[in-house]
Every structure is written in structure tokens, then in C-alpha cells.
N, CA, C and O atoms as a DFTB+ gen file, in Angstrom:
668 C
 N C O
     1  1     -12.995       9.677     -20.148
     2  2     -12.267       9.062     -19.095
     3  2     -12.170       7.181     -18.965
     4  3     -12.937       6.310     -18.556
     5  1     -10.832       7.202     -19.542
     6  2     -10.483       5.541     -19.256
     7  2      -9.836       5.011     -18.179
     8  3      -8.628       4.844     -18.342
     9  1     -10.328       4.677     -17.051
    10  2      -9.241       4.107     -15.971
    11  2      -9.490       2.787     -15.706
    12  3     -10.529       2.151     -15.877
    13  1      -8.379       2.424     -15.249
    14  2      -8.377       0.831     -15.049
    15  2      -8.705       0.644     -13.742
    16  3      -8.107       1.287     -12.880
    17  1      -9.646      -0.213     -13.427
    18  2     -10.170       0.032     -11.929
    19  2      -9.354      -1.403     -11.527
    20  3      -9.275      -2.386     -12.264
    21  1      -8.737      -1.263     -10.097
    22  2      -7.912      -2.140      -9.750
    23  2      -8.935      -2.082      -7.968
    24  3      -9.525      -1.094      -7.531
    25  1      -8.834      -3.433      -7.311
    26  2      -9.294      -3.326      -5.977
    27  2      -7.936      -4.043      -5.010
    28  3      -7.393      -5.145      -5.084
    29  1      -7.710      -2.861      -4.113
    30  2      -6.591      -3.444      -3.164
    31  2      -6.899      -4.141      -2.119
    32  3      -7.586      -3.453      -1.364
    33  1      -6.705      -5.224      -1.703
    34  2      -7.378      -6.103      -0.809
    35  2      -6.050      -6.596       0.060
    36  3      -4.907      -6.343      -0.319
    37  1      -6.370      -7.380       1.350
    38  2      -5.083      -7.729       2.279
    39  2      -5.308      -9.169       1.936
    40  3      -6.305      -9.300       1.226
    41  1      -4.637     -10.394       2.245
    42  2      -4.438     -11.433       2.352
    43  2      -5.700     -11.906       2.651
    44  3      -6.300     -12.580       1.814
    45  1      -6.248     -11.617       3.860
    46  2      -7.229     -12.481       4.260
    47  2      -8.647     -12.280       3.162
    48  3      -9.562     -13.091       3.020
    49  1      -8.522     -11.254       2.629
    50  2      -9.975     -11.133       1.661
    51  2      -9.869     -11.588       0.272
    52  3     -10.764     -11.434      -0.558
    53  1      -8.603     -12.223       0.022
    54  2      -8.281     -12.705      -1.230
    55  2      -9.249     -13.999      -1.747
    56  3      -9.738     -13.966      -2.876
    57  1      -9.404     -14.748      -1.148
    58  2     -10.300     -16.133      -1.434
    59  2     -12.110     -15.513      -1.649
    60  3     -12.897     -16.045      -2.432
    61  1     -12.472     -14.246      -0.710
    62  2     -13.931     -13.861      -0.971
    63  2     -13.643     -13.055      -2.103
    64  3     -14.537     -13.277      -2.920
    65  1     -12.966     -12.364      -2.480
    66  2     -12.877     -11.240      -3.403
    67  2     -12.810     -11.862      -4.831
    68  3     -13.589     -11.614      -5.750
    69  1     -12.013     -12.498      -4.852
    70  2     -11.519     -13.502      -6.172
    71  2     -12.773     -13.911      -6.598
    72  3     -13.004     -13.970      -7.806
    73  1     -13.843     -14.280      -5.554
    74  2     -15.212     -14.884      -6.132
    75  2     -16.177     -13.901      -6.664
    76  3     -16.898     -13.958      -7.660
    77  1     -15.987     -12.766      -5.553
    78  2     -16.827     -11.723      -5.825
    79  2     -16.662     -11.105      -7.197
    80  3     -17.363     -11.102      -8.210
    81  1     -15.539     -10.607      -6.889
    82  2     -15.213      -9.630      -8.053
    83  2     -14.189     -10.122      -9.182
    84  3     -12.975      -9.926      -9.229
    85  1     -15.091     -10.882     -10.164
    86  2     -14.378     -11.746     -10.995
    87  2     -13.600     -10.341     -12.575
    88  3     -12.714     -10.497     -13.415
    89  1     -14.419      -9.288     -12.295
    90  2     -13.999      -8.479     -13.631
    91  2     -12.978      -7.686     -13.793
    92  3     -12.561      -7.250     -14.866
    93  1     -12.385      -7.404     -12.283
    94  2     -11.786      -6.316     -11.777
    95  2     -10.615      -7.279     -11.022
    96  3     -10.768      -8.298     -10.348
    97  1      -9.227      -6.456     -11.453
    98  2      -8.063      -7.225     -11.203
    99  2      -7.829      -6.630      -9.667
   100  3      -8.033      -5.484      -9.267
   101  1      -7.267      -7.939      -8.842
   102  2      -7.265      -7.690      -7.431
   103  2      -5.824      -7.279      -7.138
   104  3      -4.941      -7.721      -7.875
   105  1      -5.534      -6.524      -6.191
   106  2      -3.942      -6.227      -5.964
   107  2      -3.970      -6.466      -4.361
   108  3      -4.450      -5.679      -3.545
   109  1      -3.311      -7.804      -4.056
   110  2      -2.939      -8.334      -2.679
   111  2      -2.025      -7.216      -2.061
   112  3      -1.291      -6.511      -2.752
   113  1      -2.127      -7.128      -0.823
   114  2      -0.972      -6.307      -0.142
   115  2       0.293      -7.031      -0.214
   116  3       0.468      -8.249      -0.241
   117  1       1.237      -5.982      -0.243
   118  2       2.494      -6.639      -0.452
   119  2       3.214      -6.828       0.966
   120  3       4.112      -6.067       1.326
   121  1       2.780      -7.841       1.703
   122  2       3.413      -7.906       3.236
   123  2       5.140      -8.025       3.151
   124  3       5.707      -8.623       4.065
   125  1       5.748      -7.584       2.307
   126  2       7.194      -7.322       2.506
   127  2       7.533      -5.963       2.680
   128  3       8.598      -5.673       3.224
   129  1       6.491      -4.807       2.148
   130  2       6.990      -3.972       3.075
   131  2       6.340      -3.293       4.493
   132  3       5.148      -3.215       4.787
   133  1       7.416      -2.866       5.208
   134  2       7.162      -2.597       6.553
   135  2       6.040      -1.683       6.819
   136  3       6.165      -0.936       7.790
   137  1       5.021      -1.620       6.154
   138  2       4.216      -0.347       6.570
   139  2       2.570      -1.074       6.917
   140  3       2.583      -2.286       6.706
   141  1       1.536      -0.665       7.284
   142  2       0.363      -0.968       7.713
   143  2      -0.576      -0.073       7.231
   144  3      -0.257       1.032       6.792
   145  1      -2.053      -0.602       7.301
   146  2      -3.154       0.687       6.903
   147  2      -3.034       0.541       5.335
   148  3      -2.340      -0.148       4.587
   149  1      -4.169       1.637       5.144
   150  2      -4.066       2.296       3.966
   151  2      -3.016       2.561       3.046
   152  3      -3.105       2.505       1.819
   153  1      -2.172       2.810       3.616
   154  2      -0.883       3.173       3.180
   155  2       0.040       1.525       2.448
   156  3       0.688       1.600       1.404
   157  1      -0.039       0.773       2.896
   158  2       0.030      -0.690       2.629
   159  2      -0.605      -0.901       0.953
   160  3      -0.024      -1.359      -0.031
   161  1      -1.612      -0.523       1.052
   162  2      -2.430      -0.783      -0.210
   163  2      -2.100       0.021      -1.131
   164  3      -2.020      -0.468      -2.258
   165  1      -1.869       1.166      -1.001
   166  2      -1.636       2.187      -1.847
   167  2       0.122       2.294      -2.293
   168  3       0.497       3.041      -3.197
   169  1       0.892       1.587      -1.644
   170  2       1.771       1.409      -1.991
   171  2       2.196       0.160      -2.740
   172  3       3.058       0.247      -3.615
   173  1       1.618      -1.020      -2.427
   174  2       1.118      -2.004      -3.123
   175  2       0.829      -1.965      -4.602
   176  3       1.349      -2.660      -5.475
   177  1      -0.037      -1.086      -4.726
   178  2      -0.565      -0.818      -6.176
   179  2       0.534      -0.043      -6.806
   180  3       0.544       0.062      -8.032
   181  1       1.507       0.537      -6.049
   182  2       2.292       1.392      -6.730
   183  2       3.395       0.538      -7.343
   184  3       3.690       0.553      -8.538
   185  1       3.936      -0.159      -6.467
   186  2       4.805      -1.455      -6.947
   187  2       4.343      -2.226      -7.964
   188  3       5.146      -2.547      -8.840
   189  1       3.064      -2.637      -8.040
   190  2       2.520      -3.145      -9.134
   191  2       2.671      -2.787     -10.519
   192  3       2.823      -3.520     -11.497
   193  1       2.575      -1.019     -10.402
   194  2       2.331      -0.208     -11.523
   195  2       2.893       1.123     -10.857
   196  3       2.370       2.069     -10.268
   197  1       4.284       0.750     -11.239
   198  2       5.408       1.953     -10.996
   199  2       5.531       3.342     -11.439
   200  3       6.095       4.298     -10.906
   201  1       4.700       3.211     -12.834
   202  2       4.595       4.142     -13.748
   203  2       3.172       5.127     -13.579
   204  3       3.071       6.328     -13.832
   205  1       2.452       4.480     -13.224
   206  2       1.090       4.714     -13.010
   207  2       0.464       5.870     -12.019
   208  3       0.483       5.452     -10.862
   209  1       0.037       6.899     -12.096
   210  2      -0.508       7.672     -11.000
   211  2      -1.532       6.814     -10.543
   212  3      -1.918       5.937     -11.316
   213  1      -2.176       6.939      -9.122
   214  2      -3.262       5.987      -8.651
   215  2      -4.446       6.889      -7.981
   216  3      -4.134       7.684      -7.094
   217  1      -5.498       6.796      -8.307
   218  2      -6.493       7.322      -7.769
   219  2      -7.187       6.670      -7.010
   220  3      -8.167       6.024      -7.382
   221  1      -6.695       6.760      -5.590
   222  2      -7.323       6.001      -4.488
   223  2      -8.688       6.430      -4.176
   224  3      -9.017       7.607      -4.326
   225  1      -9.657       5.366      -3.668
   226  2     -10.719       5.933      -3.394
   227  2     -11.265       4.683      -2.497
   228  3     -11.429       3.568      -2.993
   229  1     -11.543       4.993      -1.071
   230  2     -11.528       4.132       0.152
   231  2     -13.343       3.628      -0.448
   232  3     -14.190       4.256      -1.083
   233  1     -13.320       2.233       0.136
   234  2     -14.587       1.653      -0.281
   235  2     -16.087       2.186       0.955
   236  3     -17.284       1.903       0.903
   237  1     -15.481       2.829       1.716
   238  2     -16.329       3.154       2.895
   239  2     -17.091       4.323       2.663
   240  3     -17.844       4.759       3.534
   241  1     -16.948       4.909       1.474
   242  2     -17.963       6.147       1.274
   243  2     -18.781       6.198       0.078
   244  3     -18.746       6.915      -0.922
   245  1     -19.666       5.064       0.518
   246  2     -20.696       4.662      -0.731
   247  2     -21.534       6.034      -1.411
   248  3     -22.058       5.956      -2.523
   249  1     -21.570       7.091      -0.706
   250  2     -22.486       8.105      -1.019
   251  2     -21.967       9.118      -1.912
   252  3     -22.528      10.198      -2.098
   253  1     -20.904       8.763      -2.455
   254  2     -20.002       9.757      -3.110
   255  2     -20.055       9.839      -4.783
   256  3     -20.062       8.924      -5.607
   257  1     -20.085      11.183      -4.951
   258  2     -20.770      11.324      -6.237
   259  2     -19.840      11.308      -7.502
   260  3     -18.838      11.994      -7.301
   261  1     -19.868      10.801      -8.590
   262  2     -19.092      10.848      -9.797
   263  2     -18.557      12.033     -10.000
   264  3     -17.363      12.158     -10.272
   265  1     -19.528      13.214      -9.871
   266  2     -18.955      14.703     -10.547
   267  2     -17.780      15.361      -9.423
   268  3     -17.140      16.391      -9.639
   269  1     -17.684      14.623      -8.354
   270  2     -16.399      15.199      -7.433
   271  2     -15.132      14.252      -7.949
   272  3     -14.000      14.734      -7.963
   273  1     -15.369      12.913      -8.362
   274  2     -14.176      12.462      -8.813
   275  2     -13.711      13.284     -10.049
   276  3     -12.639      13.871     -10.196
   277  1     -14.735      13.194     -10.879
   278  2     -13.951      13.858     -12.198
   279  2     -13.362      14.908     -12.100
   280  3     -12.341      15.105     -12.760
   281  1     -14.061      16.190     -10.927
   282  2     -13.417      17.392     -10.528
   283  2     -12.096      16.978     -10.427
   284  3     -11.201      17.167     -11.251
   285  1     -12.028      16.361      -9.291
   286  2     -10.268      15.540      -8.996
   287  2      -9.476      15.289     -10.058
   288  3      -8.470      15.964     -10.278
   289  1      -9.847      14.319     -10.799
   290  2      -9.094      14.020     -12.000
   291  2      -8.849      14.978     -13.314
   292  3      -7.957      14.834     -14.150
   293  1     -10.015      16.142     -13.279
   294  2      -9.788      17.117     -14.150
   295  2      -8.453      17.914     -13.505
   296  3      -7.567      18.298     -14.269
   297  1      -8.392      18.064     -12.543
   298  2      -7.449      19.288     -11.855
   299  2      -6.322      18.376     -12.124
   300  3      -5.511      18.943     -12.856
   301  1      -5.974      17.215     -11.821
   302  2      -4.715      16.509     -12.009
   303  2      -4.094      16.814     -13.111
   304  3      -2.866      16.758     -13.039
   305  1      -4.682      17.207     -14.400
   306  2      -4.227      17.307     -15.776
   307  2      -3.714      19.135     -15.756
   308  3      -2.868      19.700     -16.448
   309  1      -4.383      19.541     -14.956
   310  2      -4.539      20.812     -14.917
   311  2      -3.005      21.982     -14.100
   312  3      -2.446      23.026     -14.438
   313  1      -2.890      21.055     -12.992
   314  2      -1.844      21.304     -12.140
   315  2      -0.807      20.548     -12.154
   316  3      -0.711      19.642     -12.981
   317  1       0.065      20.774     -11.313
   318  2       1.457      19.758     -11.048
   319  2       1.507      19.774      -9.509
   320  3       1.581      20.803      -8.838
   321  1       1.458      18.512      -9.024
   322  2       1.615      18.522      -7.516
   323  2       1.653      16.729      -7.581
   324  3       1.257      15.951      -8.450
   325  1       2.239      16.530      -6.402
   326  2       2.572      15.019      -6.171
   327  2       1.128      14.130      -5.605
   328  3       0.804      12.955      -5.781
   329  1       0.552      15.088      -4.972
   330  2      -1.260      14.582      -4.622
   331  2      -1.964      15.569      -4.775
   332  3      -1.652      16.747      -4.598
   333  1      -3.265      14.990      -5.220
   334  2      -4.300      15.778      -5.566
   335  2      -5.649      15.428      -4.366
   336  3      -6.233      14.353      -4.503
   337  1      -6.025      16.249      -3.379
   338  2      -6.774      15.637      -2.486
   339  2      -7.966      17.100      -2.343
   340  3      -7.941      18.274      -2.712
   341  1      -8.803      16.336      -1.699
   342  2     -10.081      17.048      -1.247
   343  2      -9.537      17.714       0.321
   344  3      -8.490      17.310       0.826
   345  1     -10.168      18.488       0.806
   346  2     -10.013      19.015       2.145
   347  2     -11.053      19.274       2.836
   348  3     -11.570      20.297       2.388
   349  1     -11.809      18.720       3.997
   350  2     -13.081      18.741       4.681
   351  2     -12.692      19.469       5.866
   352  3     -12.013      18.988       6.773
   353  1     -13.220      20.839       5.818
   354  2     -12.999      21.574       7.116
   355  2     -11.475      21.798       7.554
   356  3     -11.111      21.987       8.715
   357  1     -10.660      21.745       6.447
   358  2      -9.291      22.053       6.708
   359  2      -8.423      20.621       6.893
   360  3      -7.196      20.574       6.806
   361  1      -9.231      19.540       7.147
   362  2      -8.568      18.207       6.877
   363  2      -8.523      17.597       5.835
   364  3      -9.579      17.577       5.201
   365  1      -7.391      16.908       5.273
   366  2      -7.244      16.033       4.328
   367  2      -8.415      14.868       4.134
   368  3      -8.940      14.233       5.048
   369  1      -8.672      14.756       2.807
   370  2      -9.755      13.477       2.558
   371  2      -8.624      12.564       2.136
   372  3      -8.732      12.755       0.924
   373  1      -7.630      11.723       2.246
   374  2      -6.595      11.073       1.781
   375  2      -6.894       9.848       0.893
   376  3      -6.040       9.276       0.215
   377  1      -8.080       9.536       0.960
   378  2      -8.669       8.144       0.640
   379  2      -9.535       8.604      -0.317
   380  3     -10.222       7.679      -0.749
   381  1      -9.815       9.832      -0.902
   382  2     -10.276      10.441      -1.934
   383  2      -9.523      10.827      -2.826
   384  3     -10.245      11.678      -3.345
   385  1      -8.462      10.834      -3.480
   386  2      -7.031      11.180      -3.967
   387  2      -6.724      10.852      -5.045
   388  3      -7.342       9.920      -5.559
   389  1      -5.694      11.486      -5.741
   390  2      -4.711      10.959      -6.743
   391  2      -3.539      11.237      -6.373
   392  3      -3.243      12.398      -6.088
   393  1      -2.659      10.243      -6.308
   394  2      -1.186      10.128      -6.002
   395  2      -0.376       9.911      -7.333
   396  3      -0.708       9.030      -8.126
   397  1       0.623      10.685      -7.539
   398  2       1.504      10.567      -8.775
   399  2       2.478       9.168      -9.034
   400  3       2.911       8.562      -8.054
   401  1       2.586       9.005      -9.527
   402  2       3.630       7.858      -9.151
   403  2       5.139       8.567      -8.874
   404  3       5.899       7.894      -8.178
   405  1       5.645       9.891      -9.367
   406  2       6.693      10.274      -8.494
   407  2       6.619      10.702      -7.138
   408  3       7.612      10.876      -6.432
   409  1       5.535      10.857      -6.804
   410  2       5.511      11.237      -5.342
   411  2       5.161      10.103      -4.590
   412  3       5.543      10.157      -3.421
   413  1       4.485       8.992      -4.949
   414  2       4.781       7.468      -4.600
   415  2       6.146       6.984      -4.458
   416  3       6.480       6.325      -3.474
   417  1       7.071       7.328      -5.541
   418  2       8.173       6.693      -5.371
   419  2       9.058       7.598      -4.430
   420  3       9.950       6.913      -3.929
   421  1       9.103       9.015      -3.998
   422  2       9.239       9.468      -2.754
   423  2       9.107       8.832      -1.298
   424  3       9.922       8.758      -0.379
   425  1       7.661       8.359      -1.430
   426  2       7.439       7.713       0.160
   427  2       8.331       6.640      -0.109
   428  3       9.298       6.704       0.650
   429  1       8.375       5.845      -0.757
   430  2       8.947       4.466      -1.025
   431  2      10.555       4.743      -1.026
   432  3      11.248       3.743      -0.835
   433  1      11.141       5.826      -1.194
   434  2      12.450       6.127      -0.901
   435  2      12.606       6.613       0.495
   436  3      13.721       6.388       0.966
   437  1      11.910       7.118       1.137
   438  2      11.765       7.533       2.576
   439  2      11.472       6.135       3.320
   440  3      11.958       5.927       4.432
   441  1      10.856       5.412       2.828
   442  2      10.384       4.203       3.613
   443  2      12.003       3.326       3.405
   444  3      12.490       2.851       4.431
   445  1      12.528       3.205       2.489
   446  2      14.043       2.613       2.280
   447  2      15.413       3.306       3.239
   448  3      16.379       2.736       3.747
   449  1      15.093       4.475       3.226
   450  2      15.781       5.146       4.091
   451  2      15.759       5.330       5.324
   452  3      16.560       6.010       5.967
   453  1      14.388       4.442       5.928
   454  2      14.420       4.095       7.333
   455  2      13.605       5.788       8.014
   456  3      13.565       6.114       9.200
   457  1      13.089       6.539       6.906
   458  2      12.322       8.195       7.018
   459  2      10.908       8.009       7.197
   460  3      10.154       8.981       7.234
   461  1      10.507       6.860       7.308
   462  2       8.861       6.829       7.489
   463  2       8.734       6.395       8.847
   464  3       8.876       5.228       9.214
   465  1       8.423       7.519       9.694
   466  2       8.072       7.361      11.193
   467  2       6.875       7.054      11.494
   468  3       6.630       6.625      12.622
   469  1       5.784       7.226      10.452
   470  2       4.512       6.987      10.617
   471  2       4.067       6.442       9.646
   472  3       4.713       6.621       8.614
   473  1       2.795       5.556       9.557
   474  2       1.998       4.894       8.322
   475  2       0.519       5.673       8.034
   476  3      -0.283       5.254       7.199
   477  1       0.349       6.598       8.674
   478  2      -0.707       7.420       8.505
   479  2      -0.696       8.491       7.158
   480  3       0.107       9.423       7.100
   481  1      -1.579       8.251       6.227
   482  2      -1.821       9.100       5.265
   483  2      -1.642      10.369       5.396
   484  3      -1.092      10.984       4.483
   485  1      -2.092      11.062       6.625
   486  2      -2.056      12.557       6.787
   487  2      -0.449      12.871       6.988
   488  3       0.070      13.960       6.742
   489  1       0.301      11.598       7.529
   490  2       2.005      11.865       7.795
   491  2       1.926      11.797       6.181
   492  3       1.901      12.931       5.703
   493  1       1.887      10.930       5.370
   494  2       2.570      10.894       4.084
   495  2       2.341      11.975       3.004
   496  3       2.853      11.925       1.886
   497  1       1.477      13.015       3.467
   498  2       0.606      14.155       2.737
   499  2       1.563      15.225       3.052
   500  3       1.842      16.145       2.283
   501  1       2.073      15.042       4.288
   502  2       3.183      16.217       4.874
   503  2       4.247      16.246       4.093
   504  3       4.835      17.327       4.069
   505  1       4.856      15.028       3.172
   506  2       5.660      15.023       2.459
   507  2       5.705      15.223       1.267
   508  3       6.742      15.135       0.609
   509  1       4.591      15.521       0.811
   510  2       4.403      15.481      -0.806
   511  2       3.828      17.034      -0.817
   512  3       3.546      17.756       0.139
   513  1       3.751      17.307      -2.325
   514  2       3.677      18.577      -2.867
   515  2       2.129      18.444      -3.165
   516  3       1.721      17.693      -4.051
   517  1       1.280      19.218      -2.374
   518  2      -0.330      18.873      -2.375
   519  2      -0.980      19.889      -3.555
   520  3      -0.560      21.046      -3.604
   521  1      -1.978      19.452      -4.471
   522  2      -3.011      20.273      -4.848
   523  2      -4.385      20.252      -4.010
   524  3      -5.216      19.400      -4.325
   525  1      -4.607      20.952      -3.187
   526  2      -6.207      20.883      -2.765
   527  2      -7.346      21.343      -3.113
   528  3      -7.220      22.369      -3.782
   529  1      -8.670      20.948      -2.907
   530  2     -10.105      21.492      -3.443
   531  2     -10.364      21.366      -1.899
   532  3      -9.986      20.375      -1.274
   533  1     -10.947      22.290      -1.383
   534  2     -12.065      22.095      -0.090
   535  2     -13.392      21.704      -0.576
   536  3     -13.890      21.900      -1.684
   537  1     -13.834      21.162       0.374
   538  2     -15.264      20.424       0.207
   539  2     -16.107      21.405       0.306
   540  3     -15.857      22.229       1.186
   541  1     -17.223      21.596      -0.464
   542  2     -17.892      22.903      -0.374
   543  2     -19.408      21.981       0.828
   544  3     -19.705      20.786       0.835
   545  1     -19.981      23.034       1.599
   546  2     -20.891      22.411       2.634
   547  2     -21.860      21.772       2.292
   548  3     -22.540      21.330       3.218
   549  1     -22.344      21.447       0.783
   550  2     -23.465      21.106       0.350
   551  2     -23.082      19.562      -0.599
   552  3     -23.821      18.785      -1.205
   553  1     -21.588      19.584      -0.378
   554  2     -21.105      18.274      -0.799
   555  2     -20.150      17.397       0.083
   556  3     -19.260      16.610      -0.240
   557  1     -20.739      17.882       1.580
   558  2     -19.856      17.063       2.747
   559  2     -20.531      15.880       2.773
   560  3     -19.934      14.844       3.068
   561  1     -21.802      15.887       2.480
   562  2     -22.512      14.143       2.662
   563  2     -21.873      13.288       2.056
   564  3     -22.091      12.177       2.540
   565  1     -20.982      13.266       0.981
   566  2     -20.541      12.592       0.013
   567  2     -19.258      11.855       0.239
   568  3     -18.856      10.861      -0.364
   569  1     -18.546      12.675       1.450
   570  2     -17.441      12.136       1.995
   571  2     -17.670      11.694       3.359
   572  3     -16.707      11.617       4.123
   573  1     -19.039      11.345       3.813
   574  2     -19.279      10.514       5.021
   575  2     -18.759       9.278       4.682
   576  3     -18.831       8.760       3.568
   577  1     -18.146       8.744       5.831
   578  2     -17.669       7.148       6.074
   579  2     -18.655       6.693       6.584
   580  3     -19.534       7.259       7.234
   581  1     -18.476       5.179       6.172
   582  2     -19.563       4.146       6.828
   583  2     -18.663       2.905       7.270
   584  3     -18.350       2.035       6.458
   585  1     -18.378       2.883       8.233
   586  2     -17.203       1.766       8.511
   587  2     -18.331       0.619       9.352
   588  3     -17.895      -0.501       9.617
   589  1     -19.253       0.853       9.598
   590  2     -20.217      -0.542      10.088
   591  2     -21.553      -0.276       9.513
   592  3     -21.998       0.778       9.059
   593  1     -22.226      -1.694       9.645
   594  2     -23.446      -1.715       9.025
   595  2     -24.340      -0.932       9.610
   596  3     -25.155      -0.541       8.774
   597  1     -24.600      -0.434      10.933
   598  2     -24.829       0.482      11.611
   599  2     -24.762       1.871      11.102
   600  3     -25.786       2.546      10.994
   601  1     -23.686       2.283      10.812
   602  2     -23.522       3.555      10.537
   603  2     -24.277       4.097       8.933
   604  3     -24.724       5.191       8.587
   605  1     -24.171       2.908       8.285
   606  2     -25.203       2.865       6.943
   607  2     -26.870       3.166       7.075
   608  3     -27.600       3.900       6.408
   609  1     -27.145       2.293       8.206
   610  2     -28.497       2.553       7.879
   611  2     -29.349       3.224       9.432
   612  3     -30.510       3.609       9.572
   613  1     -28.499       3.167      10.169
   614  2     -28.870       3.625      11.746
   615  2     -29.337       2.188      12.216
   616  3     -29.791       2.172      13.360
   617  1     -29.308       0.885      11.496
   618  2     -29.566       0.012      12.257
   619  2     -28.300      -0.793      12.702
   620  3     -27.288      -0.505      12.063
   621  1     -28.126      -1.980      13.911
   622  2     -27.142      -2.770      13.859
   623  2     -27.478      -3.774      13.097
   624  3     -28.611      -4.222      12.919
   625  1     -26.165      -4.241      12.501
   626  2     -26.185      -5.623      11.303
   627  2     -27.038      -6.597      12.112
   628  3     -27.130      -6.566      13.339
   629  1     -27.583      -7.368      11.395
   630  2     -28.570      -8.449      12.266
   631  2     -27.249      -9.307      12.531
   632  3     -26.246      -9.171      11.831
   633  1     -27.332     -10.213      13.613
   634  2     -26.651     -10.973      13.861
   635  2     -27.136     -12.513      13.932
   636  3     -28.148     -12.741      14.596
   637  1     -26.539     -13.483      13.350
   638  2     -27.495     -14.914      13.380
   639  2     -27.575     -15.437      14.494
   640  3     -26.866     -15.194      15.470
   641  1     -28.566     -16.293      14.400
   642  2     -29.163     -16.739      15.573
   643  2     -28.233     -17.991      16.210
   644  3     -27.811     -18.906      15.503
   645  1     -28.061     -17.922      17.200
   646  2     -27.494     -18.992      17.888
   647  2     -28.194     -20.190      17.890
   648  3     -29.424     -20.220      17.887
   649  1     -27.372     -21.351      17.896
   650  2     -27.992     -22.835      18.043
   651  2     -29.145     -22.867      19.098
   652  3     -28.906     -22.379      20.203
   653  1     -30.246     -23.345      18.874
   654  2     -31.039     -23.592      20.054
   655  2     -32.238     -22.638      19.716
   656  3     -33.438     -22.907      19.757
   657  1     -31.506     -21.223      19.304
   658  2     -32.620     -20.138      19.296
   659  2     -33.466     -19.846      18.188
   660  3     -32.990     -19.771      17.056
   661  1     -34.730     -19.668      18.422
   662  2     -35.937     -19.754      17.617
   663  2     -36.164     -18.013      17.126
   664  3     -36.024     -17.048      17.878
   665  1     -36.544     -17.973      15.672
   666  2     -36.728     -16.417      15.313
   667  2     -38.132     -16.037      15.506
   668  3     -38.495     -14.882      15.287
């Protein structure tokens, strides 16, 4: 498996990430697109690479195991669909997914025609042909999202001391 890794970032992250991640190409959000959230990142990547399928993976799932990513990747060669996703208790996992170039072009067309009424990834999935893989009970831990430091280790992120405070 020889995948080219790119990291999607917003404009405010550009300076920090360009210093931290020198070996990976950064794709900055295309702010001319009238969309928000993860969809903006995915469509920005699609515009940068319009003929490439996109394997989207959110940075807030640090426990993900590569065998699940490989399973998704392998299924994308065996089946025809606009998007390949996992479902967790019937709910889509849209940020651990493969989006075909053709499927993403459909979304761009919807956007241009004013038919993109919501920017949620689940709304987008309603307009694509899906191949789904149910997450087995013993694999649910790999899809845990961590959106804050406390989510990851159960402790609040240490705050810097204010001037005049002693440790």
C-alpha cells in the first residue's frame, strides 16, 4: 500500500504545522468554498487533487488500528461506491472513510447548483452511494474520539501559571 499522506489544515494552523510537519504536504482550506467544517477540508483536498480518491482520517481518533484502515482500503478495490465508511451502531463514521473522486465531484456540483443545504458529513453521505462496514463490538474502542486533553487521559490539560503564581 503506497498512499501519499497529506494533512488538511485551516489558515490559522498553517504556520505551526508547516514547522511541525516538514515531510508531509499540507493542504490549507480553500476559503473560496462556501462550506465549513470537515467538509471544507475534504473538498479543499479534492480541488487540489481532483482525480484522486481521498482516504479521510480524523486526527482525533488516536487509538485507530491500521488493520481497520487496511480493511477499508481493501474493500474500496472490491466494490463500487462513492464512499466507503464504517458504521458504529448504525451511525456513519464519516471521518474514517474513503471518498471517490467522482463522489466528491457530485458534492462540488451540488454546491455549485445551490443544493448543498448542510455542511455535515452525514448530510453529504445521504447523497452518495455507500459501501458500509459495521464496526464490530470489540473494535469500537478504535473509533473513540478525543477532542480535548482530558478526553484522552482523564485529566484536564495543565494550565500555565499566571504571573505572580508559584508552582
